[in-house]
C-alpha positions in Angstrom: -21.5 -24.6 -30.9 -24.1 -23.2 -33.0 -23.0 -19.1 -34.7 -26.2 -17.0 -32.9 -28.1 -14.8 -35.3 -27.1 -11.7 -36.5 -30.4 -9.8 -34.4 -28.7 -11.2 -31.2 -24.9 -10.5 -31.8 -24.8 -6.7 -30.7 -26.1 -7.9 -27.2 -24.2 -11.5 -26.8 -20.9 -8.9 -27.7 -22.4 -6.5 -25.1 -22.4 -8.8 -22.4 -18.7 -10.9 -23.2 -17.0 -7.0 -22.9 -18.9 -6.3 -19.6 -18.3 -9.6 -18.4 -14.6 -9.7 -19.0 -12.4 -12.8 -17.9 -11.1 -12.1 -14.6 -14.1 -13.9 -13.0 -12.9 -16.8 -14.9 -9.5 -16.6 -12.9 -10.0 -14.7 -9.2 -13.0 -15.7 -6.7 -16.1 -13.2 -6.9 -15.3 -11.7 -3.8 -11.6 -9.9 -4.8 -11.7 -7.5 -6.4 -8.8 -6.4 -8.8 -6.7 -2.5 -8.4 -7.6 0.1 -10.5 -4.8 0.6 -13.5 -3.4 -3.3 -14.1 -2.5 -3.5 -17.6 0.5 -5.6 -17.4 0.6 -9.2 -17.6 3.0 -10.0 -15.0 -0.1 -8.0 -13.0 -2.0 -10.8 -13.3 0.5 -13.8 -12.4 1.0 -11.6 -9.1 -2.3 -11.1 -8.5 -3.5 -15.0 -9.2 -0.4 -15.8 -6.8 -1.4 -13.3 -3.6 -5.0 -15.4 -4.5 -4.2 -18.8 -4.8 -1.8 -18.2 -1.4 -3.2 -15.7 0.9 -5.9 -15.9 3.2 -8.4 -13.6 2.4 -7.2 -11.6 6.0 -3.8 -11.8 4.9 -5.5 -9.9 1.3 -7.1 -7.3 3.4 -3.4 -6.8 5.1 -1.3 -7.4 2.3 -2.3 -7.8 -0.8 -0.3 -5.7 -3.6 -3.1 -6.2 -6.5 -6.4 -6.4 -5.1 -8.7 -3.4 -4.0 -11.4 -5.0 -2.1 -11.8 -8.1 -0.6 -15.0 -9.1 0.3 -16.7 -5.6 1.7 -13.6 -4.7 2.8 -10.8 -2.2 1.6 -7.7 -3.4 1.1 -4.8 -1.5 3.1 -2.6 -0.9 0.1 -5.8 0.5 -1.5 -6.2 2.7 0.9 -3.1 3.8 1.4 -2.8 4.6 -2.4 -6.3 6.3 -2.9 -6.7 10.2 -2.8 -4.7 12.6 -4.3 -1.0 11.1 -6.2 2.5 12.3 -4.6 2.7 16.0 -4.2 5.1 17.2 -6.7 6.6 21.0 -7.0 5.0 23.9 -8.7 7.6 23.9 -11.9 6.9 20.0 -12.3 6.8 18.9 -15.9 3.7 17.2 -17.1 5.0 14.2 -17.8 6.2 14.0 -14.6 2.7 14.7 -12.9 1.4 12.1 -15.3 3.7 9.6 -14.8 2.5 9.3 -11.0 -1.2 10.0 -11.8 -1.0 6.7 -14.1 0.6 4.9 -12.0 -1.4 6.3 -8.5 -1.0 2.7 -7.3 2.5 1.9 -8.5 4.8 3.7 -6.6 5.1 7.3 -5.5 3.2 5.9 -2.1 4.6 5.8 1.4 8.0 7.3 1.1 9.0 5.7 -2.5 8.5 9.2 -4.3 11.1 10.9 -1.9 13.3 10.9 -4.8 13.3 9.7 -8.1 15.7 7.2 -7.9 16.9 5.5 -11.6 15.9 2.1 -11.7 13.7 1.6 -9.0 11.3 -1.5 -8.8 7.6 -0.3 -8.5 6.8 -1.2 -5.3 3.8 -2.9 -5.8 5.3 -5.2 -7.8 8.1 -5.5 -5.1 4.3 -6.1 -2.7 2.9 -9.2 -4.8 7.0 -10.4 -5.1 7.5 -11.0 -1.4 3.8 -12.1 -1.6 4.4 -14.3 -4.9 7.3 -15.7 -2.2 5.3 -16.8 0.3 6.6 -14.4 2.9 4.8 -13.9 6.1 4.8 -11.4 8.9 7.7 -11.6 11.4 9.5 -13.4 8.3 13.2 -12.1 6.9 13.7 -10.7 3.6 17.6 -9.8 2.6 18.1 -7.4 -0.6 22.3 -7.3 -1.3 21.1 -4.4 -3.8 18.6 -2.2 -1.9 19.5 0.8 -4.4 16.8 3.4 -2.5 15.6 0.6 0.0 12.2 -0.5 -1.8 12.3 -3.6 -0.8 13.4 -2.6 2.7 10.4 -0.1 2.8 6.9 -2.6 1.2 8.6 -4.9 4.2 8.3 -2.9 6.6 4.7 -2.2 5.6 4.1 -5.7 5.3 5.3 -6.6 9.0 8.5 -8.2 7.7 11.5 -7.9 8.7 14.4 -6.7 6.2 18.8 -6.5 6.1 18.8 -3.9 2.8 23.3 -3.7 1.7 24.3 -1.6 -0.6 28.2 -0.9 -1.8 27.5 3.0 -2.9 26.8 4.9 0.1 24.5 7.2 -1.2 22.2 4.8 -1.8 23.6 3.6 2.0 21.6 7.5 2.9 19.3 7.5 0.4 17.3 3.7 2.0 18.3 4.9 5.2 16.3 8.1 5.1 13.4 6.9 3.4 12.9 3.6 5.8 13.5 6.2 9.1 10.8 8.7 7.4 8.4 5.8 7.3 7.9 5.6 11.0 4.7 6.3 12.0 4.6 9.3 13.9 2.9 8.1 17.6 1.1 11.2 19.3 3.2 13.6 21.0 6.4 11.7 18.9 8.7 15.2 17.3 10.0 14.5 13.7 13.2 16.7 12.8 14.0 17.2 9.4 16.9 18.3 7.7 17.0 20.2 4.1 19.2 22.1 2.4 18.0 24.6 -0.4 19.6 27.3 -2.9 16.8 29.9 -3.6 18.9 32.0 -5.7 20.1 28.1 -7.5 17.0 27.1 -8.3 15.5 31.0 -9.8 18.5 30.6 -12.1 17.1 27.3 -13.1 13.5 28.2 -13.4 13.8 31.7 -14.7 11.9 33.6 -12.3 13.4 36.2 -8.8 14.4 34.4 -5.8 11.1 35.5 -3.8 8.9 33.6 -6.1 10.9 29.7 -5.5 9.3 27.6 -2.9 11.3 26.4 -1.0 11.9 22.5 -0.2 11.4 23.3 3.3 8.2 24.9 2.4 7.3 21.7 0.0 8.1 19.8 3.7 5.5 21.8 6.0 3.3 21.5 2.9 3.2 18.2 2.6 3.6 17.5 6.7 0.4 20.1 6.9 -1.7 17.1 4.7 -0.5 14.1 7.0 -1.8 15.8 10.2 1.3 17.3 11.6 2.5 20.4 12.3 5.5 22.5 12.0 6.3 23.1 16.4 9.6 25.2 15.0 12.5 26.1 11.9 16.0 27.3 12.6 18.3 27.9 9.4 22.2 27.9 9.1 24.2 29.9 6.1 26.6 27.6 4.9 29.5 28.4 2.9 31.0 25.9 0.0 33.3 26.5 -2.8 33.9 30.1 -4.0 32.3 31.5 -1.6 28.5 30.5 -2.3 25.9 30.5 -0.1 22.9 27.5 0.5 20.6 27.9 3.5 20.0 25.2 5.7 16.9 24.2 7.7 16.3 22.0 10.5 12.2 21.9 10.9 10.8 20.5 13.9 7.3 18.7 13.4 4.6 16.7 15.3 1.8 14.9 15.4 -1.5 17.0 15.9 
């Protein structure tokens, strides 16, 4: 192939950069998800495109934002503002969820920052690459925080989770239960423990200025279309006569 003349090279470079390479890998009607920077993400996207018909891509694809004129469910779930974090959260933590908006933090995956968990988006891609369809069953023998279980539930796939850790079992059960979509009129009950005195010492402020966990949950629920019906409180006495308050909060779909 002859080398283009110098005068026309800037135009050619601009055309090549604008065109990219994804048009050679994926059909033109498939639009990739934003924030894709890793090779494994392209590999999983390629598997989804090859194994799933368009209607399945719209419902369960993890690495495509749009199929033709239809936005995918994953893109719509993750769109909007990133996971809401407490006001005292570090800039590093906030930046993580902003830069990984389509990988993690959606649904109930962000309820607890369990170290060692997989990106939920990657789990979705792996389930698709394995050829699992709605109604199939997946088993995770080391479920940790339940990432596979939650993704399977979102995709209509049955799941079984096991873990030797009682804490992991409790955490996965809470996240799975919270992921249920409330029907109109259905009540949701949340029990949270908080200790504003200890939090104020950690944050170096007065207890009155501390936002309790119950308030954070109420604020989050309001943004999800729930309103607080009632809040009960009780005092719990621990070791050395330390006190903490536990709240039982009732929410209902508007």
